[in-house]
N, CA, C and O atoms as a GROMACS GRO file, in nm:
protein
  588
    1UNK      N    1   3.189   7.256  -0.094
    1UNK     CA    2   3.116   7.133  -0.073
    1UNK      C    3   3.212   7.018  -0.047
    1UNK      O    4   3.188   6.938   0.044
    2UNK      N    5   3.320   7.007  -0.123
    2UNK     CA    6   3.416   6.901  -0.103
    2UNK      C    7   3.477   6.907   0.036
    2UNK      O    8   3.497   6.803   0.099
    3UNK      N    9   3.507   7.026   0.085
    3UNK     CA   10   3.564   7.041   0.218
    3UNK      C   11   3.470   6.992   0.325
    3UNK      O   12   3.512   6.934   0.425
    4UNK      N   13   3.342   7.015   0.304
    4UNK     CA   14   3.242   6.971   0.400
    4UNK      C   15   3.240   6.819   0.410
    4UNK      O   16   3.237   6.763   0.520
    5UNK      N   17   3.243   6.753   0.297
    5UNK     CA   18   3.243   6.607   0.297
    5UNK      C   19   3.369   6.554   0.363
    5UNK      O   20   3.364   6.457   0.439
    6UNK      N   21   3.482   6.617   0.334
    6UNK     CA   22   3.608   6.571   0.389
    6UNK      C   23   3.607   6.584   0.541
    6UNK      O   24   3.651   6.494   0.611
    7UNK      N   25   3.556   6.697   0.593
    7UNK     CA   26   3.555   6.714   0.737
    7UNK      C   27   3.457   6.617   0.802
    7UNK      O   28   3.480   6.572   0.914
    8UNK      N   29   3.349   6.584   0.734
    8UNK     CA   30   3.256   6.483   0.786
    8UNK      C   31   3.327   6.350   0.797
    8UNK      O   32   3.312   6.278   0.896
    9UNK      N   33   3.405   6.316   0.694
    9UNK     CA   34   3.480   6.190   0.695
    9UNK      C   35   3.577   6.190   0.812
    9UNK      O   36   3.585   6.090   0.884
   10UNK      N   37   3.652   6.300   0.835
   10UNK     CA   38   3.746   6.306   0.945
   10UNK      C   39   3.675   6.286   1.078
   10UNK      O   40   3.722   6.209   1.162
   11UNK      N   41   3.561   6.353   1.098
   11UNK     CA   42   3.488   6.341   1.223
   11UNK      C   43   3.436   6.199   1.243
   11UNK      O   44   3.437   6.149   1.355
   12UNK      N   45   3.393   6.135   1.138
   12UNK     CA   46   3.342   5.998   1.149
   12UNK      C   47   3.452   5.904   1.193
   12UNK      O   48   3.432   5.822   1.281
   13UNK      N   49   3.568   5.916   1.132
   13UNK     CA   50   3.678   5.826   1.165
   13UNK      C   51   3.726   5.848   1.308
   13UNK      O   52   3.756   5.752   1.378
   14UNK      N   53   3.734   5.973   1.351
   14UNK     CA   54   3.790   6.002   1.481
   14UNK      C   55   3.690   5.989   1.595
   14UNK      O   56   3.729   5.995   1.712
   15UNK      N   57   3.564   5.970   1.566
   15UNK     CA   58   3.464   5.965   1.673
   15UNK      C   59   3.432   5.822   1.714
   15UNK      O   60   3.326   5.798   1.771
   16UNK      N   61   3.518   5.728   1.686
   16UNK     CA   62   3.492   5.589   1.714
   16UNK      C   63   3.486   5.558   1.863
   16UNK      O   64   3.441   5.450   1.901
   17UNK      N   65   3.530   5.648   1.949
   17UNK     CA   66   3.529   5.621   2.092
   17UNK      C   67   3.390   5.602   2.147
   17UNK      O   68   3.370   5.524   2.240
   18UNK      N   69   3.293   5.671   2.093
   18UNK     CA   70   3.156   5.662   2.141
   18UNK      C   71   3.067   5.608   2.032
   18UNK      O   72   3.071   5.657   1.919
   19UNK      N   73   2.986   5.508   2.064
   19UNK     CA   74   2.900   5.452   1.960
   19UNK      C   75   2.792   5.551   1.919
   19UNK      O   76   2.737   5.624   2.002
   20UNK      N   77   2.763   5.552   1.792
   20UNK     CA   78   2.654   5.635   1.741
   20UNK      C   79   2.535   5.544   1.714
   20UNK      O   80   2.549   5.422   1.716
   21UNK      N   81   2.419   5.602   1.687
   21UNK     CA   82   2.303   5.519   1.659
   21UNK      C   83   2.326   5.424   1.543
   21UNK      O   84   2.271   5.314   1.541
   22UNK      N   85   2.407   5.463   1.446
   22UNK     CA   86   2.432   5.375   1.332
   22UNK      C   87   2.520   5.257   1.368
   22UNK      O   88   2.533   5.163   1.290
   23UNK      N   89   2.580   5.261   1.487
   23UNK     CA   90   2.666   5.152   1.530
   23UNK      C   91   2.594   5.053   1.620
   23UNK      O   92   2.657   4.965   1.678
   24UNK      N   93   2.466   5.067   1.633
   24UNK     CA   94   2.391   4.976   1.717
   24UNK      C   95   2.408   4.834   1.665
   24UNK      O   96   2.417   4.814   1.544
   25UNK      N   97   2.412   4.736   1.754
   25UNK     CA   98   2.430   4.599   1.708
   25UNK      C   99   2.317   4.558   1.613
   25UNK      O  100   2.202   4.598   1.630
   26UNK      N  101   2.354   4.479   1.516
   26UNK     CA  102   2.254   4.432   1.420
   26UNK      C  103   2.160   4.334   1.489
   26UNK      O  104   2.202   4.257   1.575
   27UNK      N  105   2.032   4.337   1.453
   27UNK     CA  106   1.940   4.242   1.513
   27UNK      C  107   1.980   4.100   1.476
   27UNK      O  108   2.041   4.077   1.372
   28UNK      N  109   1.944   4.005   1.563
   28UNK     CA  110   1.981   3.867   1.538
   28UNK      C  111   1.910   3.809   1.418
   28UNK      O  112   1.950   3.705   1.366
   29UNK      N  113   1.805   3.875   1.372
   29UNK     CA  114   1.733   3.827   1.255
   29UNK      C  115   1.789   3.882   1.125
   29UNK      O  116   1.728   3.866   1.019
   30UNK      N  117   1.907   3.947   1.132
   30UNK     CA  118   1.968   4.003   1.010
   30UNK      C  119   1.997   3.890   0.913
   30UNK      O  120   2.036   3.781   0.954
   31UNK      N  121   1.978   3.916   0.782
   31UNK     CA  122   2.002   3.811   0.686
   31UNK      C  123   2.148   3.767   0.685
   31UNK      O  124   2.238   3.847   0.708
   32UNK      N  125   2.169   3.639   0.660
   32UNK     CA  126   2.304   3.586   0.651
   32UNK      C  127   2.372   3.641   0.528
   32UNK      O  128   2.308   3.679   0.430
   33UNK      N  129   2.505   3.644   0.534
   33UNK     CA  130   2.581   3.687   0.417
   33UNK      C  131   2.564   3.586   0.306
   33UNK      O  132   2.557   3.465   0.331
   34UNK      N  133   2.558   3.635   0.185
   34UNK     CA  134   2.560   3.546   0.071
   34UNK      C  135   2.703   3.500   0.053
   34UNK      O  136   2.795   3.574   0.086
   35UNK      N  137   2.723   3.379   0.001
   35UNK     CA  138   2.860   3.334  -0.022
   35UNK      C  139   2.934   3.433  -0.112
   35UNK      O  140   2.877   3.487  -0.207
   36UNK      N  141   3.061   3.456  -0.081
   36UNK     CA  142   3.138   3.553  -0.156
   36UNK      C  143   3.160   3.510  -0.300
   36UNK      O  144   3.197   3.592  -0.384
   37UNK      N  145   3.138   3.384  -0.330
   37UNK     CA  146   3.158   3.337  -0.467
   37UNK      C  147   3.042   3.377  -0.559
   37UNK      O  148   3.054   3.368  -0.681
   38UNK      N  149   2.930   3.421  -0.501
   38UNK     CA  150   2.816   3.464  -0.581
   38UNK      C  151   2.842   3.607  -0.628
   38UNK      O  152   2.871   3.695  -0.546
   39UNK      N  153   2.831   3.631  -0.758
   39UNK     CA  154   2.859   3.764  -0.812
   39UNK      C  155   2.757   3.866  -0.761
   39UNK      O  156   2.644   3.833  -0.724
   40UNK      N  157   2.801   3.991  -0.760
   40UNK     CA  158   2.711   4.100  -0.718
   40UNK      C  159   2.589   4.104  -0.810
   40UNK      O  160   2.478   4.127  -0.763
   41UNK      N  161   2.609   4.082  -0.939
   41UNK     CA  162   2.498   4.083  -1.034
   41UNK      C  163   2.393   3.979  -0.995
   41UNK      O  164   2.274   4.008  -0.998
   42UNK      N  165   2.437   3.860  -0.960
   42UNK     CA  166   2.343   3.755  -0.919
   42UNK      C  167   2.277   3.789  -0.786
   42UNK      O  168   2.159   3.763  -0.765
   43UNK      N  169   2.355   3.849  -0.695
   43UNK     CA  170   2.297   3.889  -0.567
   43UNK      C  171   2.189   3.995  -0.588
   43UNK      O  172   2.083   3.988  -0.526
   44UNK      N  173   2.216   4.092  -0.674
   44UNK     CA  174   2.117   4.196  -0.703
   44UNK      C  175   1.992   4.134  -0.766
   44UNK      O  176   1.880   4.171  -0.731
   45UNK      N  177   2.011   4.040  -0.857
   45UNK     CA  178   1.899   3.976  -0.924
   45UNK      C  179   1.811   3.899  -0.826
   45UNK      O  180   1.691   3.881  -0.850
   46UNK      N  181   1.869   3.853  -0.716
   46UNK     CA  182   1.792   3.775  -0.619
   46UNK      C  183   1.710   3.863  -0.524
   46UNK      O  184   1.630   3.811  -0.446
   47UNK      N  185   1.727   3.994  -0.530
   47UNK     CA  186   1.653   4.085  -0.443
   47UNK      C  187   1.526   4.127  -0.516
   47UNK      O  188   1.529   4.208  -0.608
   48UNK      N  189   1.414   4.069  -0.473
   48UNK     CA  190   1.287   4.091  -0.542
   48UNK      C  191   1.249   4.238  -0.552
   48UNK      O  192   1.195   4.280  -0.654
   49UNK      N  193   1.276   4.315  -0.448
   49UNK     CA  194   1.236   4.457  -0.448
   49UNK      C  195   1.310   4.537  -0.555
   49UNK      O  196   1.266   4.646  -0.592
   50UNK      N  197   1.421   4.484  -0.605
   50UNK     CA  198   1.498   4.557  -0.706
   50UNK      C  199   1.468   4.513  -0.849
   50UNK      O  200   1.527   4.565  -0.943
   51UNK      N  201   1.378   4.419  -0.865
   51UNK     CA  202   1.345   4.372  -1.001
   51UNK      C  203   1.306   4.489  -1.091
   51UNK      O  204   1.346   4.493  -1.208
   52UNK      N  205   1.230   4.583  -1.038
   52UNK     CA  206   1.189   4.701  -1.114
   52UNK      C  207   1.254   4.827  -1.057
   52UNK      O  208   1.203   4.938  -1.073
   53UNK      N  209   1.368   4.807  -0.990
   53UNK     CA  210   1.436   4.919  -0.927
   53UNK      C  211   1.502   5.012  -1.027
   53UNK      O  212   1.536   4.972  -1.139
   54UNK      N  213   1.520   5.134  -0.986
   54UNK     CA  214   1.587   5.234  -1.070
   54UNK      C  215   1.737   5.208  -1.071
   54UNK      O  216   1.788   5.130  -0.991
   55UNK      N  217   1.806   5.274  -1.163
   55UNK     CA  218   1.951   5.262  -1.169
   55UNK      C  219   2.014   5.310  -1.038
   55UNK      O  220   2.111   5.250  -0.990
   56UNK      N  221   1.960   5.417  -0.980
   56UNK     CA  222   2.014   5.468  -0.855
   56UNK      C  223   1.995   5.368  -0.741
   56UNK      O  224   2.086   5.346  -0.661
   57UNK      N  225   1.877   5.307  -0.734
   57UNK     CA  226   1.852   5.207  -0.630
   57UNK      C  227   1.947   5.088  -0.645
   57UNK      O  228   1.998   5.036  -0.546
   58UNK      N  229   1.969   5.047  -0.767
   58UNK     CA  230   2.060   4.934  -0.792
   58UNK      C  231   2.204   4.973  -0.759
   58UNK      O  232   2.281   4.889  -0.712
   59UNK      N  233   2.241   5.098  -0.784
   59UNK     CA  234   2.376   5.144  -0.752
   59UNK      C  235   2.400   5.141  -0.601
   59UNK      O  236   2.505   5.096  -0.556
   60UNK      N  237   2.304   5.189  -0.524
   60UNK     CA  238   2.317   5.188  -0.379
   60UNK      C  239   2.315   5.045  -0.326
   60UNK      O  240   2.391   5.012  -0.235
   61UNK      N  241   2.231   4.961  -0.382
   61UNK     CA  242   2.228   4.820  -0.342
   61UNK      C  243   2.361   4.754  -0.371
   61UNK      O  244   2.407   4.670  -0.293
   62UNK      N  245   2.424   4.789  -0.481
   62UNK     CA  246   2.555   4.734  -0.514
   62UNK      C  247   2.658   4.775  -0.409
   62UNK      O  248   2.737   4.691  -0.365
   63UNK      N  249   2.658   4.900  -0.368
   63UNK     CA  250   2.749   4.945  -0.263
   63UNK      C  251   2.724   4.865  -0.135
   63UNK      O  252   2.819   4.819  -0.071
   64UNK      N  253   2.598   4.847  -0.099
   64UNK     CA  254   2.564   4.772   0.022
   64UNK      C  255   2.613   4.628   0.014
   64UNK      O  256   2.665   4.574   0.111
   65UNK      N  257   2.596   4.565  -0.101
   65UNK     CA  258   2.639   4.426  -0.117
   65UNK      C  259   2.791   4.413  -0.115
   65UNK      O  260   2.845   4.321  -0.053
   66UNK      N  261   2.860   4.504  -0.181
   66UNK     CA  262   3.007   4.500  -0.179
   66UNK      C  263   3.055   4.515  -0.035
   66UNK      O  264   3.144   4.442   0.009
   67UNK      N  265   2.996   4.610   0.038
   67UNK     CA  266   3.033   4.630   0.178
   67UNK      C  267   3.004   4.504   0.259
   67UNK      O  268   3.091   4.456   0.332
   68UNK      N  269   2.884   4.452   0.247
   68UNK     CA  270   2.846   4.334   0.327
   68UNK      C  271   2.935   4.215   0.295
   68UNK      O  272   2.975   4.143   0.386
   69UNK      N  273   2.965   4.193   0.169
   69UNK     CA  274   3.048   4.079   0.131
   69UNK      C  275   3.190   4.090   0.186
   69UNK      O  276   3.255   3.988   0.210
   70UNK      N  277   3.238   4.212   0.207
   70UNK     CA  278   3.376   4.232   0.254
   70UNK      C  279   3.384   4.253   0.405
   70UNK      O  280   3.494   4.248   0.462
   71UNK      N  281   3.272   4.276   0.470
   71UNK     CA  282   3.274   4.310   0.613
   71UNK      C  283   3.290   4.185   0.699
   71UNK      O  284   3.272   4.072   0.653
   72UNK      N  285   3.325   4.210   0.824
   72UNK     CA  286   3.341   4.100   0.919
   72UNK      C  287   3.203   4.059   0.973
   72UNK      O  288   3.103   4.122   0.938
   73UNK      N  289   3.197   3.956   1.055
   73UNK     CA  290   3.066   3.910   1.107
   73UNK      C  291   2.989   4.015   1.185
   73UNK      O  292   2.867   4.005   1.199
   74UNK      N  293   3.058   4.117   1.237
   74UNK     CA  294   2.991   4.225   1.310
   74UNK      C  295   2.940   4.334   1.218
   74UNK      O  296   2.885   4.434   1.265
   75UNK      N  297   2.958   4.318   1.086
   75UNK     CA  298   2.912   4.419   0.992
   75UNK      C  299   3.005   4.539   0.982
   75UNK      O  300   2.963   4.647   0.941
   76UNK      N  301   3.130   4.521   1.019
   76UNK     CA  302   3.230   4.629   1.013
   76UNK      C  303   3.334   4.593   0.907
   76UNK      O  304   3.356   4.476   0.875
   77UNK      N  305   3.397   4.696   0.854
   77UNK     CA  306   3.496   4.678   0.751
   77UNK      C  307   3.631   4.727   0.803
   77UNK      O  308   3.645   4.842   0.844
   78UNK      N  309   3.730   4.638   0.802
   78UNK     CA  310   3.863   4.676   0.845
   78UNK      C  311   3.919   4.782   0.750
   78UNK      O  312   3.885   4.784   0.631
   79UNK      N  313   4.004   4.868   0.802
   79UNK     CA  314   4.058   4.975   0.719
   79UNK      C  315   4.144   4.921   0.605
   79UNK      O  316   4.141   4.975   0.495
   80UNK      N  317   4.220   4.814   0.630
   80UNK     CA  318   4.301   4.754   0.524
   80UNK      C  319   4.211   4.698   0.414
   80UNK      O  320   4.242   4.709   0.296
   81UNK      N  321   4.101   4.637   0.454
   81UNK     CA  322   4.005   4.583   0.358
   81UNK      C  323   3.941   4.696   0.278
   81UNK      O  324   3.923   4.685   0.157
   82UNK      N  325   3.907   4.804   0.346
   82UNK     CA  326   3.848   4.921   0.278
   82UNK      C  327   3.945   4.977   0.175
   82UNK      O  328   3.906   5.008   0.063
   83UNK      N  329   4.070   4.989   0.213
   83UNK     CA  330   4.171   5.041   0.121
   83UNK      C  331   4.186   4.948   0.000
   83UNK      O  332   4.198   4.993  -0.113
   84UNK      N  333   4.185   4.818   0.026
   84UNK     CA  334   4.193   4.721  -0.084
   84UNK      C  335   4.072   4.732  -0.176
   84UNK      O  336   4.088   4.725  -0.298
   85UNK      N  337   3.954   4.748  -0.120
   85UNK     CA  338   3.833   4.766  -0.203
   85UNK      C  339   3.846   4.889  -0.291
   85UNK      O  340   3.810   4.885  -0.409
   86UNK      N  341   3.897   4.997  -0.235
   86UNK     CA  342   3.914   5.119  -0.314
   86UNK      C  343   4.012   5.097  -0.429
   86UNK      O  344   3.992   5.146  -0.540
   87UNK      N  345   4.118   5.023  -0.401
   87UNK     CA  346   4.220   5.000  -0.503
   87UNK      C  347   4.176   4.900  -0.609
   87UNK      O  348   4.228   4.902  -0.721
   88UNK      N  349   4.083   4.812  -0.576
   88UNK     CA  350   4.041   4.709  -0.672
   88UNK      C  351   3.903   4.734  -0.732
   88UNK      O  352   3.882   4.708  -0.850
   89UNK      N  353   3.810   4.785  -0.654
   89UNK     CA  354   3.672   4.801  -0.698
   89UNK      C  355   3.635   4.946  -0.734
   89UNK      O  356   3.529   4.971  -0.790
   90UNK      N  357   3.723   5.039  -0.702
   90UNK     CA  358   3.692   5.180  -0.721
   90UNK      C  359   3.805   5.252  -0.791
   90UNK      O  360   3.817   5.374  -0.785
   91UNK      N  361   3.889   5.174  -0.858
   91UNK     CA  362   4.014   5.228  -0.913
   91UNK      C  363   3.994   5.333  -1.022
   91UNK      O  364   4.077   5.422  -1.036
   92UNK      N  365   3.886   5.326  -1.099
   92UNK     CA  366   3.865   5.429  -1.201
   92UNK      C  367   3.842   5.566  -1.139
   92UNK      O  368   3.870   5.669  -1.202
   93UNK      N  369   3.791   5.569  -1.016
   93UNK     CA  370   3.771   5.696  -0.946
   93UNK      C  371   3.896   5.740  -0.871
   93UNK      O  372   3.912   5.859  -0.842
   94UNK      N  373   3.985   5.646  -0.839
   94UNK     CA  374   4.101   5.681  -0.758
   94UNK      C  375   4.232   5.688  -0.837
   94UNK      O  376   4.332   5.737  -0.786
   95UNK      N  377   4.232   5.639  -0.960
   95UNK     CA  378   4.353   5.645  -1.041
   95UNK      C  379   4.397   5.789  -1.061
   95UNK      O  380   4.316   5.879  -1.081
   96UNK      N  381   4.525   5.809  -1.055
   96UNK     CA  382   4.587   5.939  -1.079
   96UNK      C  383   4.540   6.048  -0.981
   96UNK      O  384   4.550   6.167  -1.011
   97UNK      N  385   4.490   6.008  -0.867
   97UNK     CA  386   4.446   6.106  -0.766
   97UNK      C  387   4.552   6.122  -0.656
   97UNK      O  388   4.537   6.206  -0.567
   98UNK      N  389   4.657   6.041  -0.662
   98UNK     CA  390   4.756   6.035  -0.554
   98UNK      C  391   4.824   6.168  -0.524
   98UNK      O  392   4.875   6.188  -0.413
   99UNK      N  393   4.826   6.259  -0.619
   99UNK     CA  394   4.894   6.387  -0.597
   99UNK      C  395   4.807   6.489  -0.525
   99UNK      O  396   4.856   6.592  -0.481
  100UNK      N  397   4.679   6.461  -0.513
  100UNK     CA  398   4.588   6.556  -0.448
  100UNK      C  399   4.600   6.542  -0.295
  100UNK      O  400   4.589   6.432  -0.241
  101UNK      N  401   4.622   6.654  -0.227
  101UNK     CA  402   4.635   6.648  -0.081
  101UNK      C  403   4.514   6.586  -0.010
  101UNK      O  404   4.531   6.508   0.083
  102UNK      N  405   4.393   6.620  -0.053
  102UNK     CA  406   4.274   6.564   0.013
  102UNK      C  407   4.270   6.412  -0.003
  102UNK      O  408   4.235   6.341   0.090
  103UNK      N  409   4.305   6.365  -0.121
  103UNK     CA  410   4.309   6.220  -0.145
  103UNK      C  411   4.410   6.154  -0.052
  103UNK      O  412   4.381   6.052   0.011
  104UNK      N  413   4.528   6.212  -0.042
  104UNK     CA  414   4.632   6.156   0.045
  104UNK      C  415   4.586   6.158   0.191
  104UNK      O  416   4.611   6.062   0.265
  105UNK      N  417   4.518   6.264   0.232
  105UNK     CA  418   4.468   6.273   0.370
  105UNK      C  419   4.368   6.162   0.399
  105UNK      O  420   4.376   6.095   0.502
  106UNK      N  421   4.276   6.142   0.309
  106UNK     CA  422   4.173   6.039   0.328
  106UNK      C  423   4.236   5.901   0.334
  106UNK      O  424   4.204   5.821   0.421
  107UNK      N  425   4.326   5.873   0.240
  107UNK     CA  426   4.390   5.741   0.238
  107UNK      C  427   4.479   5.720   0.359
  107UNK      O  428   4.489   5.608   0.409
  108UNK      N  429   4.544   5.826   0.406
  108UNK     CA  430   4.630   5.810   0.523
  108UNK      C  431   4.547   5.773   0.646
  108UNK      O  432   4.597   5.705   0.736
  109UNK      N  433   4.422   5.818   0.651
  109UNK     CA  434   4.332   5.779   0.761
  109UNK      C  435   4.313   5.627   0.766
  109UNK      O  436   4.296   5.570   0.874
  110UNK      N  437   4.316   5.564   0.650
  110UNK     CA  438   4.298   5.419   0.646
  110UNK      C  439   4.422   5.344   0.695
  110UNK      O  440   4.414   5.226   0.730
  111UNK      N  441   4.537   5.412   0.698
  111UNK     CA  442   4.661   5.352   0.746
  111UNK      C  443   4.683   5.377   0.894
  111UNK      O  444   4.770   5.315   0.955
  112UNK      N  445   4.606   5.469   0.953
  112UNK     CA  446   4.620   5.503   1.094
  112UNK      C  447   4.509   5.437   1.175
  112UNK      O  448   4.399   5.414   1.126
  113UNK      N  449   4.540   5.406   1.299
  113UNK     CA  450   4.442   5.348   1.392
  113UNK      C  451   4.370   5.231   1.325
  113UNK      O  452   4.248   5.227   1.319
  114UNK      N  453   4.449   5.137   1.275
  114UNK     CA  454   4.391   5.028   1.197
  114UNK      C  455   4.299   4.938   1.280
  114UNK      O  456   4.224   4.857   1.225
  115UNK      N  457   4.306   4.952   1.412
  115UNK     CA  458   4.215   4.874   1.496
  115UNK      C  459   4.071   4.924   1.484
  115UNK      O  460   3.977   4.849   1.509
  116UNK      N  461   4.053   5.050   1.445
  116UNK     CA  462   3.919   5.104   1.423
  116UNK      C  463   3.865   5.052   1.291
  116UNK      O  464   3.939   5.039   1.193
  117UNK      N  465   3.739   5.023   1.289
  117UNK     CA  466   3.676   4.970   1.168
  117UNK      C  467   3.569   5.067   1.120
  117UNK      O  468   3.524   5.154   1.194
  118UNK      N  469   3.531   5.050   0.995
  118UNK     CA  470   3.431   5.135   0.934
  118UNK      C  471   3.297   5.063   0.931
  118UNK      O  472   3.290   4.944   0.899
  119UNK      N  473   3.191   5.136   0.965
  119UNK     CA  474   3.058   5.082   0.944
  119UNK      C  475   3.012   5.125   0.805
  119UNK      O  476   3.087   5.193   0.734
  120UNK      N  477   2.894   5.089   0.766
  120UNK     CA  478   2.847   5.119   0.631
  120UNK      C  479   2.844   5.269   0.605
  120UNK      O  480   2.882   5.314   0.497
  121UNK      N  481   2.799   5.345   0.704
  121UNK     CA  482   2.793   5.491   0.688
  121UNK      C  483   2.932   5.549   0.660
  121UNK      O  484   2.947   5.633   0.571
  122UNK      N  485   3.032   5.503   0.735
  122UNK     CA  486   3.169   5.549   0.713
  122UNK      C  487   3.215   5.518   0.571
  122UNK      O  488   3.277   5.600   0.504
  123UNK      N  489   3.183   5.396   0.527
  123UNK     CA  490   3.225   5.351   0.394
  123UNK      C  491   3.161   5.436   0.284
  123UNK      O  492   3.228   5.474   0.188
  124UNK      N  493   3.034   5.465   0.298
  124UNK     CA  494   2.964   5.547   0.198
  124UNK      C  495   3.021   5.689   0.196
  124UNK      O  496   3.039   5.747   0.090
  125UNK      N  497   3.048   5.745   0.313
  125UNK     CA  498   3.107   5.879   0.320
  125UNK      C  499   3.244   5.878   0.252
  125UNK      O  500   3.279   5.971   0.180
  126UNK      N  501   3.321   5.773   0.275
  126UNK     CA  502   3.451   5.759   0.211
  126UNK      C  503   3.436   5.757   0.058
  126UNK      O  504   3.506   5.829  -0.012
  127UNK      N  505   3.344   5.676   0.008
  127UNK     CA  506   3.321   5.668  -0.136
  127UNK      C  507   3.277   5.802  -0.194
  127UNK      O  508   3.328   5.845  -0.298
  128UNK      N  509   3.184   5.868  -0.127
  128UNK     CA  510   3.136   5.997  -0.175
  128UNK      C  511   3.246   6.103  -0.174
  128UNK      O  512   3.257   6.183  -0.267
  129UNK      N  513   3.326   6.103  -0.070
  129UNK     CA  514   3.436   6.200  -0.062
  129UNK      C  515   3.533   6.182  -0.177
  129UNK      O  516   3.574   6.279  -0.241
  130UNK      N  517   3.570   6.058  -0.203
  130UNK     CA  518   3.663   6.030  -0.313
  130UNK      C  519   3.599   6.058  -0.449
  130UNK      O  520   3.667   6.104  -0.541
  131UNK      N  521   3.471   6.030  -0.461
  131UNK     CA  522   3.402   6.056  -0.588
  131UNK      C  523   3.396   6.205  -0.618
  131UNK      O  524   3.424   6.246  -0.731
  132UNK      N  525   3.362   6.284  -0.519
  132UNK     CA  526   3.347   6.429  -0.538
  132UNK      C  527   3.477   6.492  -0.586
  132UNK      O  528   3.474   6.584  -0.668
  133UNK      N  529   3.589   6.445  -0.535
  133UNK     CA  530   3.717   6.507  -0.573
  133UNK      C  531   3.780   6.444  -0.696
  133UNK      O  532   3.884   6.492  -0.743
  134UNK      N  533   3.722   6.338  -0.749
  134UNK     CA  534   3.788   6.264  -0.858
  134UNK      C  535   3.780   6.336  -0.992
  134UNK      O  536   3.684   6.406  -1.023
  135UNK      N  537   3.884   6.315  -1.069
  135UNK     CA  538   3.885   6.366  -1.206
  135UNK      C  539   3.781   6.294  -1.291
  135UNK      O  540   3.725   6.353  -1.384
  136UNK      N  541   3.754   6.168  -1.260
  136UNK     CA  542   3.656   6.093  -1.337
  136UNK      C  543   3.518   6.158  -1.328
  136UNK      O  544   3.447   6.166  -1.428
  137UNK      N  545   3.480   6.205  -1.211
  137UNK     CA  546   3.351   6.273  -1.197
  137UNK      C  547   3.347   6.397  -1.286
  137UNK      O  548   3.247   6.424  -1.353
  138UNK      N  549   3.455   6.472  -1.285
  138UNK     CA  550   3.461   6.590  -1.371
  138UNK      C  551   3.448   6.551  -1.518
  138UNK      O  552   3.382   6.619  -1.596
  139UNK      N  553   3.512   6.441  -1.556
  139UNK     CA  554   3.503   6.392  -1.694
  139UNK      C  555   3.361   6.347  -1.728
  139UNK      O  556   3.313   6.372  -1.839
  140UNK      N  557   3.295   6.283  -1.634
  140UNK     CA  558   3.156   6.239  -1.656
  140UNK      C  559   3.067   6.361  -1.681
  140UNK      O  560   2.988   6.363  -1.775
  141UNK      N  561   3.082   6.462  -1.597
  141UNK     CA  562   3.001   6.583  -1.614
  141UNK      C  563   3.033   6.652  -1.744
  141UNK      O  564   2.942   6.700  -1.812
  142UNK      N  565   3.160   6.659  -1.782
  142UNK     CA  566   3.198   6.723  -1.908
  142UNK      C  567   3.141   6.647  -2.028
  142UNK      O  568   3.092   6.709  -2.122
  143UNK      N  569   3.146   6.516  -2.024
  143UNK     CA  570   3.093   6.435  -2.133
  143UNK      C  571   2.943   6.454  -2.149
  143UNK      O  572   2.892   6.463  -2.261
  144UNK      N  573   2.872   6.460  -2.039
  144UNK     CA  574   2.726   6.473  -2.044
  144UNK      C  575   2.682   6.612  -2.086
  144UNK      O  576   2.573   6.627  -2.141
  145UNK      N  577   2.760   6.715  -2.062
  145UNK     CA  578   2.721   6.849  -2.102
  145UNK      C  579   2.750   6.874  -2.250
  145UNK      O  580   2.694   6.967  -2.309
  146UNK      N  581   2.835   6.792  -2.310
  146UNK     CA  582   2.869   6.808  -2.449
  146UNK      C  583   2.763   6.746  -2.542
  146UNK      O  584   2.758   6.778  -2.661
  147UNK      N  585   2.682   6.659  -2.488
  147UNK     CA  586   2.582   6.589  -2.571
  147UNK      C  587   2.456   6.669  -2.590
  147UNK      O  588   2.363   6.623  -2.657
   0.00000   0.00000   0.00000
């Protein structure tokens, strides 16, 4: 399963030459970005549909808000920015993973072809790929099976 996600990530990054349906320009009626000074918690609280949302819905909304707050006006995320987000906002999942070849491969993709940017789909695939291989995920599963 991990290999499948990794190969999907590779294909997504390398297929930037041709636009996919997910790369269609955003409609002009897309909501404006919230100021970056507003915390994610406050941004989530302002979304009426999430008032009674599940933990999973709020988790996905958090990913979307983090991406949107860091993306450029075209809704794309520079690779350097993505790498910085991983190192600052996702560090518990990426700490001590540097020795794993798959981790190094994924991160090296962010250092190559820096002119290419990630859309939201690319970013989510990146997060899922790193999560699946992380020791933290294994620890979470071990902790929950012991209870």
